[in-house]
C-alpha positions in Angstrom: -13.6 -8.0 -45.0 -12.8 -5.6 -42.2 -9.3 -4.1 -42.0 -9.7 -3.1 -38.4 -6.8 -4.1 -36.2 -7.8 -5.4 -32.8 -6.0 -3.6 -30.0 -5.9 -4.5 -26.4 -6.7 -2.2 -23.6 -4.3 -0.8 -21.0 -4.1 -1.7 -17.3 -3.3 1.4 -15.3 -1.9 1.0 -11.8 -3.1 4.1 -10.0 -1.9 5.4 -6.7 -4.6 7.0 -4.5 -4.4 9.0 -1.3 -3.5 7.3 2.0 -5.6 9.8 4.0 -5.7 13.3 2.6 -7.8 13.3 -0.5 -5.9 16.3 -1.8 -2.8 14.1 -2.4 -4.1 12.5 -5.6 -2.4 13.6 -8.8 -4.0 15.3 -11.8 -2.9 12.4 -13.9 -4.5 9.9 -11.6 -7.8 11.8 -11.9 -7.6 11.9 -15.7 -6.9 8.2 -15.8 -9.8 7.3 -13.5 -12.1 9.3 -15.7 -10.8 7.7 -18.9 -11.0 4.0 -18.2 -14.0 1.6 -18.7 -13.9 0.4 -15.1 -12.0 0.7 -11.9 -10.8 -2.4 -10.0 -11.0 -1.7 -6.2 -9.8 -3.4 -3.0 -13.1 -2.1 -1.5 -15.6 -0.5 -3.8 -17.1 1.5 -0.9 -13.8 3.2 -0.1 -13.0 4.0 -3.7 -16.5 5.3 -4.3 -15.9 8.0 -1.6 -12.9 9.2 -3.6 -14.8 9.1 -6.9 -17.7 11.0 -5.3 -15.4 13.7 -3.9 -14.0 14.3 -7.4 -17.3 13.9 -9.2 -16.2 10.9 -11.2 -18.9 8.5 -12.3 -17.4 5.2 -13.3 -18.1 1.4 -13.0 -16.3 -0.1 -10.0 -15.4 -3.8 -9.7 -14.2 -5.6 -6.6 -10.6 -7.0 -6.8 -8.8 -8.0 -3.7 -6.6 -10.7 -2.0 -9.5 -13.1 -2.0 -10.4 -12.8 -5.7 -9.9 -16.1 -7.4 -8.3 -17.1 -10.7 -11.6 -16.8 -12.5 -11.8 -13.2 -11.7 -8.3 -12.6 -13.0 -9.2 -14.5 -16.2 -12.4 -12.3 -16.7 -10.4 -9.1 -16.2 -7.7 -10.2 -18.7 -10.4 -11.0 -21.2 -11.8 -7.5 -20.9 -8.3 -6.1 -21.4 -7.8 -8.3 -24.4 -11.1 -7.1 -25.9 -10.0 -3.5 -25.8 -11.2 -2.2 -22.4 -8.8 -0.2 -20.4 -8.9 -0.7 -16.6 -7.5 1.1 -13.6 -6.4 -0.8 -10.5 -6.5 1.0 -7.1 -6.2 0.0 -3.5 -8.0 1.5 -0.5 -4.9 3.7 0.1 -1.5 4.2 -1.5 0.2 2.4 -4.4 -1.1 -0.9 -5.7 1.3 -3.8 -5.8 2.9 -2.8 -2.5 1.8 -5.3 0.1 -1.4 -6.1 -1.8 -2.5 -8.6 -4.5 -2.1 -6.2 -7.5 1.1 -7.8 -8.5 -0.7 -11.0 -9.5 -2.9 -9.3 -12.0 0.1 -7.3 -13.4 2.1 -10.5 -13.8 -0.6 -12.2 -15.8 -1.3 -9.1 -17.9 2.4 -8.9 -18.8 2.4 -12.5 -19.8 -0.3 -11.8 -22.3 1.6 -8.7 -23.5 -1.1 -6.3 -22.2 0.3 -2.8 -21.7 0.7 -2.0 -18.0 1.2 1.7 -17.1 2.0 3.0 -13.6 0.3 6.2 -12.4 2.6 7.0 -9.4 1.6 8.9 -6.3 1.6 8.8 -2.6 2.7 5.8 -0.4 3.1 5.6 3.3 6.5 4.1 2.8 8.0 7.1 0.9 6.1 9.5 3.1 7.8 8.3 6.2 11.2 8.0 4.5 11.0 11.7 3.5 10.7 12.8 7.2 12.9 10.1 8.8 16.0 12.3 9.1 18.3 9.3 8.8 20.3 7.9 5.9 17.8 5.9 3.9 19.8 5.5 0.7 19.6 1.8 1.4 16.9 0.0 3.3 14.9 -3.2 3.5 11.1 -3.3 3.2 9.4 -6.4 4.6 5.7 -5.6 4.2 3.4 -6.8 7.1 4.7 -9.1 9.8 3.2 -12.6 9.9 0.4 -12.9 12.6 1.7 -16.2 14.0 3.8 -18.6 12.1 7.1 -16.9 11.1 6.6 -14.0 13.4 9.7 -14.7 15.5 11.8 -15.2 12.3 10.5 -11.9 10.9 11.6 -9.9 13.9 14.9 -11.7 14.2 15.6 -10.6 10.6 14.6 -7.0 11.6 16.9 -7.2 14.6 19.9 -8.6 12.7 19.7 -6.2 9.7 22.6 -3.8 9.2 20.4 -1.5 7.1 17.2 0.3 8.2 14.2 -2.0 8.0 10.7 -0.7 7.1 7.4 -2.6 7.6 3.7 -1.9 8.0 1.8 -2.8 11.2 -1.7 -2.9 12.5 -2.9 -1.2 15.8 -3.8 -4.6 17.1 -0.3 -6.0 17.1 2.0 -3.0 17.2 2.8 -2.9 20.9 3.2 -6.7 21.2 5.6 -6.7 18.3 7.6 -3.8 19.6 8.0 -5.8 22.8 9.3 -8.8 20.9 11.7 -6.6 19.0 13.0 -5.1 22.3 13.6 -8.6 23.6 15.7 -9.4 20.5 17.7 -6.2 20.4 17.0 -3.4 22.9 19.6 -1.1 21.2 17.5 -0.6 18.1 15.8 2.7 17.4 12.3 3.3 16.0 10.7 5.9 13.7 7.0 5.2 13.8 4.5 7.0 11.5 0.9 6.9 12.6 -2.1 8.1 10.5 0.2 9.6 7.9 -1.4 12.5 5.9 -4.5 12.4 8.0 -5.8 14.9 10.6 -4.0 13.2 13.5 -0.8 12.4 11.7 2.1 11.7 14.1 5.7 10.6 13.8 7.3 9.2 17.0 11.0 8.6 17.1 13.4 7.2 19.8 14.6 4.0 21.4 12.2 1.0 21.4 11.5 1.4 25.1 10.8 5.1 24.7 8.3 4.5 21.9 6.6 1.8 24.0 6.3 4.0 27.0 4.9 6.8 24.9 2.0 4.6 23.7 1.5 3.1 27.1 1.0 6.7 28.3 -1.3 7.5 25.4 -3.3 4.2 24.7 -5.9 6.3 22.8 -3.3 6.8 20.1 -2.9 3.1 19.3 -5.2 3.2 16.3 -5.0 3.7 12.6 -2.3 2.3 10.3 1.4 2.3 11.3 4.5 2.5 9.1 7.7 1.7 11.0 11.4 2.1 10.4 13.8 0.2 12.7 17.5 1.2 12.6 
């Protein structure tokens, strides 16, 4: 009779660069090398990072459209002893992505979950905001249609700075809605943070609108916004 004690694997939540590949931590690289497989929002994006650092590892797709069966199969691997790393295309998993669902289920099964911290667009913009950010509200991505008015009313009414993420397809339209609700608010807008064309634009809502109207070629990439 075997005296071997069965041990579960570990689920590592690994932050990856949001643009500049040099922003990954040494601990993150060591973790990605050590696990049995890496769970990716988009395997093609993650493979570019792995190739850059000469890491050969199995990648598995795990994203917002992954169903319950996928989660069950991943939990079974962890229970069998495999350690897995969860990454997103950019930044810290669990922040405006489905990583929290897998973490929740892993914790229910008493599987060890370990954060491997690193870069995020949110903290990157906070660090250069130049305003008091000891307290702020983070609201993720605005709804596309239903709830959009309510979302920006909440932003408009907040007494604390509000942060949210925005896509280039809706950023100008949503700034216009915010200006209609409260034209006195000010904006700090981070575009393409850590990338070659990184830019932080700050001022009144109308000022920021006019800037992008004059430079429509800059309405691209991912936006991180502080309203205060």
